C-alpha angles and dihedrals in degrees: 000000000000116000122218117225117244092248090051091052091050091048092050093048090047091053092051092049092048091051091049093048092048090050092049093049092048089053091049093050093051098044106024095083092049092047090051091049091047090051091050092050092048092051091051093047089053092046094247120153124236091216136054097219120127120287097261122184119229123184129201122202118185138177092239121140121219117289099015105148092199090072091047086065093047089051093049090055092048093047094050092049089048091056091051093046098045091246128155100224123205127186135191134161145185132174088212107088095212091052091048089054090049090052089053089050090052092054090048088055089052090055098236116187097232140006133212115194140170122225103205088141100026099181091061092049100044098091094046094050093046089048090056092049091050088051090057095252113139113232130202120187121213138191100355138032101046092150094055100035099089094040091055091053102256119153093233144324126248121199142065128302100254095205092051090048090051091050089053088055092052091051091049092050089053091051088055093051096244119165106184128025138181117219106203113209111196098182120048114216095025104135093201092057092050090050092052094054092041091051091050091049091051095059102028112102092205132058121292121194125192117228117192117207137170103257093193090063113058095185088055090049091052093046093049094050092043093051092049093049092048091050096046115040091178092074106107100169136041118196117196122195098220136039097239089061096054095076091046090052090050090053090049092051091050092049091048092050090240125150092202114142115244117224129171149189115240133018138249135160094275092050093047090052093047091049090051091050092047096239090119123049105215143328133215109225119201093176102240092187088062092050092057096040096047094045092058092040093051093048088051091050090050093050092044103037109005088247119160121188125208103040091244092313127102118269103235122218097175176232107267119164110223119198137170089274095063102024096090094070091054100049094085091050092047091049091057090048101248100106 
């Protein structure tokens, strides 16, 4: 029987150990990322936070009416950030500005740790926002009111510049050779809506006409658009200011016998599918999921680390023009309610 020298034994054992370690590390590198992601998803599914900071309460109050899918997406972003950040998230809304302000007042009285508000009708919200700031409650504005946000004392504003978004629409209409467009405003007094149509009118080489409708009454919206298209056959584009109104506008055009292209601000599953099919021309996405998610996340960062993003300027989430060419990639995200 041949005997191995001691040095040979040690070398052989070292080689085996090195091989085992290399194999183990290779396994970790190939599966570690997946395991971490699986753990993150499991924690989120079980409602577990990714941080150990106090259980703060943040409230969001928006100007949404009932049944507006845009705000469902904003809420989803906020809720998912709240899970991650160990936040108790509260939500309330009213399309009546005075009621929206009263909801803010009620959350101030409850002593919430942070507030997220929209300023669609900023004059009506000014006193409530300033009251929250005086009470030591940090405020972030989202979606509308970028011009008033800083003056009212908010930390920052998250959303798109509505005038810039409107200008992008006017440019896109020109690219498509349109000559006369309707801009359908579904909420009178909403400064963001006025800015969108004014921005489009500024850059559009054709004629743009504002059409005011009652956005809380879809049959009325359809009837108003249909009547306008029947009366003016020169209209070759209809621009709606919210995704839920795009399908209604398409129905109105069909009933009126109009071949006007339907375009819209904002995105949802139905709009993404229609873009992919080519029955809608284009959409302007301001990424509402991001608005809700970032608002909660930035409030958490402020409470935890006194961080403020934006340097005194709005944090922009849009606009992004979505057409048939790039809609397919977004359908899956829209179906799950995050785009």
